[in-house]
C-alpha positions, 0 to 999 in steps of 0.5 A: 316631834319626840313623844315619850313617857317619863317620871315613873311616879306620875306616869305622864306623856311628854312632847318635845319638838326638835328643829335643826337638831335643837331640842325644844322645851318639854310640854305635857300631853297627858297625865297619870296614864299608869304603867308604860304609856308607849305613845305614838305620834303622827301629823295629818294633812291638816297639820293636826298632831295626834298622839295615841297611848296605852293607859291602865285604868281600873285594872284594865288596859285601853288605848286613848287618843288626843290631838292638837291643832296648834303644834302641841301647845294645847291638847284636847281631852283624850278619848278611848279608842279601843272598844273592849273593856277587858283586862287587855282591851287595848295594848301597844298602839301604833299610829300612821297616816292612811289616806292622809289621816291617822290610823291606829293599830293595836292589840286587843284581848291578846288575840288579834290586831285591831284597826281604827282610822280617822276620815277627817270627821270621825273615827271608824268602828273597830275592826280585826285586821290580823289575828295573832296570838299574844307573845309577851315580848311583842312590840309593834310598829306600822307605816303607810306605804301608799305609793307601793302598789297593793301595800297600803299598810306595813307592820313589824313586830318582834317575837321570840327575839325575831323581827317579823314583817307583814304587808296589808293590801287593803283586805288581807295581810301577807304571811310574815317574813323574818327580817332579822334577830332583834328587838324593838322594831320601828318602821318609817317610809321615805316616799319610795321605800320602807325602812326598819330600825331595830336593836340587836343584842350583843350581851347583857345590857348591850344593844346596838342599832341596825336598819334595813331597807325594803324596796317593795319585794325584799329586805336589804342587808342590815346596816349597823348604826351604833357600835359601842353597845351602850344599851341602845333601845326603844327606837322611834323614827319619823317619815322622811324630812328634807331627804333624811330619816330622823330617829331617836332612841334611849341609851343606858343600862340604869336610870337616868336614861338618856335620849339620843337622836340622829339622822340618816341622809338619803340620796336625792331622787334621780341621783346619777353621780356615783359616790366618791370612794376614799380611805381604801384599806387592806385590813388583812390578807390570807391564802383564801380571803382578804378584808378591804374597807373603804368610805363613800361620801354618800349612802350607796349600794355596794358590789365588788368584782374580784378574782385572781387575774385582772379580768376578775371573774367573780362578783359579790351580791348587791348590798343595798343601803 
């Protein structure tokens, strides 16, 4: 499912369903939300779709929630999720599954993160989950990672051109970890590992997409996904489906912008067959360095032994996918 805001004058929220990389018809979820809707979508264990979005009504920002029980054909009347009625009472929502039902984290009053979760019947009261002072460039993503011990929720945001990562154990949030320089981070979860996608600035109106995997303790070396610098921004991604991670992003420096989508294929669980290495190329050689490139037929961790004799003697650090 791809949810987005389009048409600057009417400020509507739209939904499209993508099946086998075929994009379906556009359907309207909400109208006249004003400003940037920044919608977030999730499907719960009962196959109910939920969309949270930011609305601007009467000079105040608030978070609204709507749902559909027929795969997005009809949407229920939206209700306000954020509790406060100040200028920034609710800002930039992020939905994830928490105990099989939706949880929504958002900023309120530019002072902290607020959490509300659905238990199958009703939404909880609003509660603080992480005090954090507002940063104007902040964009936020959260994901549930229930199979990782004591890491019920994980969140990323960008501030001052950096991507920061937090983990929540059900009571408190960890201290932040700086993943990388970048903008517009998005998290997803493949059942074992958490992945983060973000945009890296290459120049004026030039951004490429990178991603990294968090295996529970540390982040792997970032992998670059795009190389053309065609202003790739506003990434969104879904949890694993059929052993791949689907993602979409906007492309272009001026309107009309394009929406691109792709997928990253994950190795099957219990994979014991090593990848096939091909296209080995020695790109350059000097007295102190050599550049060698190669391809593998699947995603794979990389580690290279090297040295001045056939016994090698040196080894690179492990570069995880």
